[in-house]
C-alpha positions in Angstrom: 5.2 -15.6 -7.4 7.6 -13.9 -9.9 10.3 -15.1 -12.2 13.7 -14.2 -10.8 16.2 -13.2 -13.5 18.7 -15.6 -12.1 16.3 -18.5 -12.8 16.6 -17.9 -16.6 20.2 -19.0 -16.7 22.4 -21.4 -14.7 25.9 -22.7 -14.5 25.8 -26.3 -15.7 27.9 -26.8 -18.9 25.8 -29.6 -20.4 24.3 -27.4 -23.2 21.4 -29.0 -24.9 19.8 -27.0 -27.7 16.5 -28.8 -27.5 16.3 -28.1 -23.8 17.2 -24.5 -24.4 14.3 -24.1 -26.9 11.8 -25.9 -24.7 12.8 -23.8 -21.7 12.5 -20.4 -23.5 9.1 -21.5 -24.9 8.0 -22.4 -21.3 9.1 -19.0 -20.0 7.1 -17.2 -22.6 4.0 -19.3 -21.9 4.5 -18.6 -18.2 4.6 -14.9 -18.8 1.5 -15.0 -21.0 -0.2 -16.8 -18.1 0.8 -14.0 -15.7 -0.4 -11.3 -18.2 -3.7 -13.0 -18.7 -4.3 -13.1 -14.9 -3.6 -9.4 -14.8 -6.1 -8.4 -17.5 -8.9 -10.8 -16.9 -11.6 -10.4 -14.2 -11.1 -14.0 -13.0 -7.9 -15.9 -12.5 -8.8 -18.9 -14.7 -7.7 -17.2 -17.9 -4.1 -18.3 -17.6 -4.6 -21.9 -16.8 -3.9 -23.1 -20.3 -0.7 -21.1 -20.5 0.5 -22.4 -17.2 -0.3 -26.0 -18.1 1.6 -25.8 -21.4 4.4 -24.0 -19.6 4.6 -26.8 -17.1 4.7 -29.4 -19.9 7.6 -27.6 -21.5 9.6 -27.4 -18.3 8.8 -31.1 -17.5 10.1 -32.1 -20.9 13.4 -30.3 -20.1 13.8 -32.2 -16.9 13.1 -35.5 -18.7 16.0 -34.9 -21.1 18.5 -35.5 -18.3 21.0 -33.2 -16.8 21.6 -30.1 -19.0 22.1 -26.4 -18.6 18.4 -25.8 -18.1 17.6 -28.6 -15.7 17.6 -26.9 -12.3 15.8 -23.8 -13.6 13.2 -26.0 -15.1 12.5 -27.6 -11.7 11.8 -24.2 -10.3 9.7 -23.0 -13.2 7.7 -26.2 -13.3 6.9 -26.0 -9.6 5.8 -22.3 -10.0 3.6 -23.3 -13.0 2.0 -26.1 -10.9 1.3 -23.6 -8.1 -0.7 -21.4 -10.6 -2.6 -24.6 -11.5 -3.5 -25.1 -7.8 -1.5 -28.3 -7.9 0.4 -27.5 -4.7 1.1 -31.0 -3.6 2.7 -31.9 -6.9 4.7 -28.6 -6.8 5.9 -29.5 -3.4 7.0 -33.0 -4.4 8.9 -31.5 -7.3 10.8 -29.0 -5.1 11.7 -31.6 -2.5 13.1 -33.8 -5.3 15.1 -30.8 -6.6 16.5 -30.0 -3.1 17.6 -33.6 -2.6 19.3 -33.8 -6.0 20.8 -30.3 -6.2 21.6 -29.1 -2.7 24.4 -26.8 -4.0 22.3 -25.1 -6.7 22.1 -21.4 -6.8 18.4 -21.8 -6.8 18.2 -23.5 -3.4 17.0 -20.2 -1.7 14.2 -19.8 -4.2 13.2 -23.4 -3.8 13.0 -23.2 0.0 11.0 -20.0 -0.2 8.6 -21.4 -2.8 8.2 -24.6 -0.8 7.4 -22.4 2.3 4.7 -20.6 0.4 3.3 -24.0 -0.7 3.2 -25.3 2.9 1.5 -22.0 3.9 -1.1 -22.5 1.2 -1.7 -26.1 2.3 -2.1 -25.0 5.9 1.1 -26.6 7.2 2.3 -23.5 9.0 5.1 -25.1 11.0 6.9 -26.4 7.9 6.1 -23.2 6.0 8.0 -21.2 8.6 10.9 -23.6 8.7 11.3 -23.5 4.9 11.3 -19.7 4.9 13.9 -19.9 7.7 16.1 -22.2 5.6 15.7 -19.8 2.7 17.1 -17.0 4.8 20.0 -19.2 6.0 21.2 -19.7 2.5 20.3 -16.3 1.2 23.0 -14.0 -0.2 20.7 -11.0 -0.3 18.8 -8.9 2.3 16.6 -11.2 4.4 14.2 -8.4 5.3 12.5 -9.0 2.0 10.8 -12.1 3.6 9.6 -10.1 6.7 6.0 -9.7 5.4 5.6 -13.4 4.6 7.2 -14.4 7.9 4.9 -12.0 9.9 1.8 -13.4 8.2 2.9 -17.0 9.0 3.7 -16.1 12.6 0.4 -14.4 13.1 -1.4 -17.6 12.0 0.4 -19.9 14.4 -0.9 -20.6 18.0 1.2 -19.8 21.1 2.2 -23.4 21.9 3.5 -24.1 18.4 5.3 -20.8 18.3 7.1 -21.6 21.5 8.4 -24.8 20.0 9.4 -23.1 16.7 11.4 -20.5 18.6 13.9 -23.2 19.4 13.8 -24.8 16.0 14.5 -21.9 13.7 18.1 -21.0 13.0 18.2 -17.6 11.3 18.4 -14.6 13.7 15.8 -12.7 11.7 13.1 -15.4 12.1 14.0 -16.2 15.7 13.7 -12.6 16.6 10.2 -12.3 15.0 9.1 -15.5 16.7 10.4 -14.5 20.1 8.6 -11.1 19.9 5.4 -12.7 18.8 5.5 -15.2 21.7 6.1 -12.4 24.2 3.3 -10.3 22.7 0.9 -13.3 23.0 1.9 -13.8 26.6 1.4 -10.0 27.3 -2.0 -10.1 25.6 -3.4 -11.7 28.7 -1.8 -9.0 30.9 1.1 -11.1 32.0 3.7 -8.4 31.3 6.2 -9.8 33.8 6.1 -13.2 32.1 6.6 -11.6 28.7 9.6 -9.7 30.0 11.1 -12.9 31.4 10.5 -14.8 28.1 12.6 -12.2 26.2 15.2 -11.9 28.9 15.9 -15.6 28.9 16.6 -15.5 25.1 18.7 -12.3 24.8 21.8 -14.4 24.6 20.8 -15.6 21.1 20.9 -12.0 19.8 24.1 -10.7 21.5 26.0 -8.5 19.0 23.1 -8.2 16.6 20.8 -5.3 15.7 18.0 -7.2 17.4 19.5 -7.0 20.9 18.6 -3.4 21.4 15.2 -3.9 19.9 14.5 -6.6 22.5 15.8 -4.4 25.3 13.3 -1.8 24.1 10.5 -4.4 24.2 11.4 -5.3 27.8 11.2 -1.6 28.6 7.9 -1.4 26.8 6.3 -4.1 29.0 7.6 -2.3 32.1 5.9 0.8 30.9 2.6 -1.1 30.3 2.7 -2.1 34.0 2.7 1.6 34.9 0.3 2.7 32.1 -2.1 -0.2 31.5 -4.7 1.8 29.5 -4.4 3.7 26.2 -7.3 5.4 24.4 -7.9 6.9 21.0 -10.0 10.0 21.0 -12.7 10.2 18.2 -14.3 13.5 17.3 -17.2 13.3 14.8 -20.1 15.5 13.7 -23.4 14.5 15.4 -26.5 13.1 13.6 -24.6 12.3 10.4 -24.5 8.9 8.7 -20.9 9.4 7.7 -19.9 9.6 11.3 -21.4 6.2 12.0 -19.6 4.7 8.9 -16.2 6.1 10.1 -16.9 5.0 13.7 -17.7 1.4 12.5 -14.3 1.3 10.8 -12.5 2.6 13.9 -14.3 0.2 16.2 -13.5 -2.8 14.0 -9.8 -1.9 13.9 -9.6 -1.5 17.7 -11.5 -4.8 18.3 -9.1 -6.7 16.0 -6.1 -5.0 17.8 -7.4 -5.9 21.3 -7.8 -9.6 20.2 -4.2 -9.9 19.1 -2.0 -7.2 20.7 -1.3 -5.3 23.8 -1.9 -2.8 25.3 -5.7 -2.9 25.2 -6.9 0.2 23.5 -10.1 2.0 24.3 -12.2 4.6 22.3 -13.1 8.0 23.8 -15.9 9.2 21.6 -17.2 12.8 21.3 -20.0 13.9 18.9 -20.0 17.7 18.2 -22.0 20.4 16.4 -21.0 23.7 15.1 -21.7 25.4 18.4 -19.8 23.1 20.8 -16.9 21.7 18.8 -14.5 23.9 20.9 -15.7 22.4 24.2 -15.7 18.9 22.8 -12.1 19.0 21.6 -10.9 20.6 24.9 -12.7 17.9 26.9 -10.0 15.4 25.8 -7.7 17.3 28.2 -9.5 15.6 31.1 -8.7 12.1 29.7 -5.0 11.6 30.2 -5.1 8.1 28.6 -5.9 9.6 25.1 -2.8 9.4 22.9 -4.3 10.8 19.7 -7.5 12.1 18.3 -9.2 10.9 15.0 -11.2 13.7 13.5 -12.8 16.0 12.7 -14.2 15.2 9.3 -14.6 18.5 7.6 -11.8 21.0 6.8 -13.7 23.9 8.4 -14.0 22.0 11.6 -10.3 21.2 11.6 -9.7 24.9 11.3 -11.7 25.5 14.5 -9.8 22.8 16.3 -6.5 24.3 15.3 -7.1 27.1 17.8 -7.1 24.7 20.7 -5.1 21.6 19.8 -1.7 23.3 20.6 -2.9 23.7 24.2 -3.8 20.0 24.4 -0.6 18.8 22.8 -2.4 15.7 21.4 -1.9 14.8 17.7 -5.2 15.4 15.8 -5.6 13.3 12.7 -8.3 14.1 10.2 -9.1 11.1 8.0 -10.9 13.1 5.3 -10.1 16.8 5.3 -8.4 17.9 2.0 -8.1 21.7 2.1 -4.7 23.2 1.6 -2.9 24.7 4.6 -4.7 22.9 7.4 -1.5 21.3 8.7 0.1 24.8 8.8 -2.5 26.0 11.4 -1.0 23.8 14.2 2.0 21.6 14.7 -0.4 18.9 16.0 -2.7 18.6 12.9 -2.2 15.7 10.5 -4.0 15.1 7.2 -4.3 11.5 6.1 -6.3 12.6 3.1 -3.7 14.5 1.1 -4.4 18.1 0.3 -5.0 19.3 -3.3 -1.5 20.9 -3.8 0.2 17.7 -2.7 -1.9 15.8 -5.3 -0.9 18.3 -8.0 2.8 17.9 -7.1 2.4 14.1 -7.2 1.0 14.0 -10.7 3.6 16.5 -11.9 6.4 14.3 -10.5 4.8 11.2 -11.9 4.4 12.8 -15.4 8.1 13.8 -15.5 9.9 11.0 -13.8 7.7 8.0 -14.7 5.9 9.0 -17.9 8.9 10.8 -19.3 7.0 14.0 -20.2 9.0 17.2 -20.7 6.6 19.8 -22.1 3.2 20.7 -20.7 0.0 22.7 -21.5 -2.3 23.7 -18.7 -6.0 24.2 -19.3 -8.2 24.9 -16.2 -11.4 26.6 -15.1 -10.8 30.2 -13.7 -11.8 29.3 -10.2 -10.2 30.1 -6.8 -10.5 26.4 -5.9 -8.4 25.3 -8.9 -5.8 28.1 -8.9 -3.6 26.7 -6.1 -3.8 23.3 -7.8 -2.5 24.8 -11.1 0.2 26.8 -9.3 1.5 23.7 -7.5 1.6 21.7 -10.7 3.4 24.4 -12.6 5.9 25.0 -9.8 6.7 21.3 -9.5 7.1 20.8 -13.3 9.7 23.6 -13.4 11.4 22.2 -10.3 11.7 18.9 -12.1 13.2 20.5 -15.2 10.0 20.3 -17.3 8.7 23.2 -19.4 5.2 24.7 -19.4 4.5 25.9 -22.9 1.1 27.6 -22.2 -1.4 28.1 -19.4 -5.0 28.9 -20.2 -8.0 29.5 -18.0 -11.6 29.3 -19.2 -14.8 30.4 -17.5 -16.2 27.6 -15.4 -19.5 27.6 -17.3 -17.8 27.8 -20.7 -18.3 24.6 -22.7 -17.0 25.6 -26.1 -13.2 25.2 -25.7 -12.3 25.0 -29.3 -10.5 28.4 -29.3 -8.2 27.3 -26.5 -7.3 24.1 -28.3 -6.5 26.0 -31.5 -4.1 28.1 -29.6 -2.4 25.1 -28.0 -2.2 23.4 -31.4 -0.5 26.4 -32.8 2.1 26.5 -30.0 2.6 22.7 -30.4 3.2 23.1 -34.1 5.7 25.9 -33.6 7.7 24.0 -30.9 8.0 20.9 -33.1 8.5 18.6 -30.1 7.6 14.9 -30.2 4.0 14.4 -29.0 5.0 11.5 -26.8 6.8 13.8 -24.4 4.0 16.4 -24.1 1.3 16.4 -21.5 -2.0 18.3 -21.0 -2.8 19.0 -17.4 -6.6 19.7 -17.2 -8.0 19.9 -13.7 -11.7 20.2 -13.7 -14.6 21.1 -11.3 -17.3 19.1 -13.0 -17.0 15.6 -14.5 -19.1 16.7 -17.5 -15.9 18.4 -18.8 -14.2 14.9 -19.2 -15.9 14.5 -22.6 -15.5 18.1 -23.6 -11.8 18.2 -23.1 -10.9 14.7 -24.4 -13.0 15.1 -27.5 -11.2 18.4 -28.4 -7.8 16.7 -27.9 -8.9 14.0 -30.3 -10.4 16.4 -33.0 -7.4 18.6 -32.9 -5.1 15.6 -33.5 -3.2 16.4 -30.3 -2.0 13.0 -29.3 -0.7 14.1 -26.0 -1.0 12.5 -22.5 -4.0 13.9 -20.6 -3.4 14.4 -16.9 -6.3 15.2 -14.5 -7.3 15.8 -10.9 -9.5 13.6 -8.7 -12.7 14.8 -10.5 -11.6 12.7 -13.4 -12.1 9.6 -11.3 -15.6 9.1 -12.7 -16.1 5.8 -14.4 -19.5 6.7 -16.0 -18.1 9.7 -17.8 -14.8 8.0 -18.7 -16.7 5.0 -20.2 -19.3 7.2 -22.0 -16.4 9.0 -23.7 -14.1 5.9 -24.0 -13.4 6.7 -27.7 -11.3 9.6 -26.4 -10.4 8.8 -22.8 -8.4 5.6 -23.1 -5.0 6.3 -21.3 -6.1 9.3 -19.3 -4.1 9.6 -16.0 -5.4 11.2 -12.9 -5.0 11.4 -9.1 -7.1 9.9 -6.3 -7.2 10.3 -2.6 -7.7 6.6 -2.3 -8.1 3.5 -4.5 -9.2 0.1 -3.2 -8.0 -3.1 -4.8 -11.3 -5.0 -4.6 -9.5 -8.3 -5.6 -6.9 -8.1 -2.8 -7.1 -10.6 0.0 -6.8 -7.8 2.6 -9.9 -6.1 1.3 -11.9 -9.3 1.0 -10.9 -10.2 4.6 -12.0 -6.7 5.8 -15.4 -7.0 4.0 -16.0 -10.4 5.6 -15.2 -9.3 9.1 -17.1 -6.1 8.7 -20.2 -7.8 7.5 -20.0 -10.4 10.3 -19.7 -7.6 12.8 -22.3 -5.1 11.5 -24.5 -7.0 9.0 -23.8 -4.5 6.2 -21.2 -3.9 3.5 -18.5 -1.4 4.4 -18.6 1.9 2.5 -15.7 4.3 1.6 -15.9 6.1 4.9 -15.7 2.9 6.9 -12.4 2.2 5.1 -11.3 5.7 6.0 -12.0 5.1 9.7 -10.5 1.6 9.5 -7.2 2.7 7.9 -6.8 5.7 10.2 -7.3 3.6 13.3 -5.0 0.8 12.1 -2.3 3.4 11.3 -2.5 4.7 14.9 -2.6 1.2 16.4 0.6 0.2 14.5 2.3 3.0 16.4 0.8 2.1 19.8 1.6 -1.6 19.6 5.2 -0.6 18.7 5.5 0.9 22.1 4.4 4.6 21.6 1.9 5.2 24.4 1.9 8.9 25.2 0.7 11.8 22.9 4.3 13.0 22.5 5.6 9.6 21.6 2.7 9.0 19.1 3.3 12.5 17.7 6.9 11.8 16.9 6.3 8.3 15.6 3.5 8.9 13.1 5.7 11.4 11.2 8.1 8.5 10.5 5.9 5.4 10.0 5.0 4.1 6.5 1.6 2.4 6.6 0.0 0.3 3.8 -3.8 0.5 4.2 -6.7 -0.9 2.3 -7.8 2.4 0.8 -4.5 4.4 0.9 -0.9 4.3 1.9 0.2 6.7 4.6 3.6 8.4 4.4 4.3 11.6 6.3 8.1 11.7 6.2 8.6 14.3 8.9 5.6 16.3 7.5 2.0 16.3 8.5 0.3 15.9 5.2 0.1 12.4 3.7 2.6 12.4 0.8 1.4 9.2 -0.8 -1.1 9.6 -3.7 -2.8 7.0 -5.9 -2.2 7.6 -9.6 -4.9 6.0 -11.7 -5.4 5.4 -15.4 -8.5 4.6 -17.5 -7.4 1.9 -19.8 -9.3 -0.8 -21.7 -12.5 0.4 -20.2 -11.3 0.0 -16.6 -9.9 2.3 -14.0 -6.7 0.9 -12.7 -4.1 2.0 -10.2 -0.8 2.7 -12.0 1.1 3.4 -8.8 1.0 4.7 -5.3 3.3 7.8 -5.7 5.1 9.2 -2.8 6.1 12.9 -3.2 9.8 13.4 -3.4 11.0 16.3 -1.4 
């Protein structure tokens, strides 16, 4: 829950200076509570702040009608929610809605009450409250779509069918109708699913949803003609990483088949260096295959590139990172962004988000790093930044003092503020984390240090924490271990396989879920899947996926080492 800016003021003219002071103090306490939750490992740290905030807002309410009364109702209920007193928060909001039905905060009140019902397991009333929130909303109702979808996914078919006639907003009615139809289709009753939608088309005449529902009807008709869809999987034989990736794929497909149509199968091929060509070409004999997940290694993707144009099936590598792979064939996709894309991402983030204008580059003289440096420098220039000096050192060279003296001299001559200067230092070995950051410290160059994925090494960052606080770097993936999505995944994975998932299981799971999102949206053939995956945005557990008409994932995790923890600053999508 967040504090909307509109909650901080309101239109009643009964100004009360005591109420004003109490309210402002409550807001500050509430913000302290949110901040403490963000910085502490557990969520109990903010309880005292939220309790004192609630007491302040409650005091405002007890003063009688004033210019802070209605806002205090909302803030008091939110404070109670963070104290896990959901029943009390609900009572307060219902009291507010009965007393102030014309308040500008009615939308927020209905929405918050809906979340409370959701938390208490009262899914029917939760959905109805969100529906009421949309009815009175003056802003874009699509902001509620994720919450509504989660609610609908939790409700059984019989209840959903009743709710379809109760909800009033077109947006919610559409989502409910589609979900009911999908649940009917799940058992293979595509004709019944078509009829259910057709009988309700009149509710959506003249809206954007009418054409979507007509497409859904067409989708069910196509499922009658094409009842089976398969995902091809191409993995190296006799390798543990293959089994990890496969477990993630299997779990995603099993979850899909429990909840969505069409049913999706897995067509598995294990390969070795001698038969990878035959194995990839064998998918031509399986017309149900709409896409192929794999291979794992960049060199194997290069081999497949010679044949995939003939198959005309999208081939999606979950892990390959080499530059130029997607250029080898129109049908190759990289979910794990290549190195130049990551270099461009951190350059854009440095300029547009950190506000840096001037840059030094210090990198090992190695053919693997050179394209990374070139991409960073080109992007900085494209974004109106300035590269003051580029220096390469021998990869086995550990005494870098001379390079830093040269940078220091340039910095002194330019006379620019240090807070707009960055040092881009991609490395091949994490041992250089301490070498580089200590030299920045000893030469009193208080500039922002930017790194590549090799900087994502907690042990080295922590050992050198005197110098590394605030270092920013890229990562192909970053899991939020506290997120509910990750916790749910771990639980289901352990129940299914009896072991904890590893990084590669998440790679497989995210890749399969990404494809399944496209398939369940009605894209069944290789050509349809090919066109769709270039346009879909997907938010996974380990990474976000954004192709935007390209075939290399443009979404990069930007991390920071701060206060002895590695945190995700943002998920940065490359701007064209």
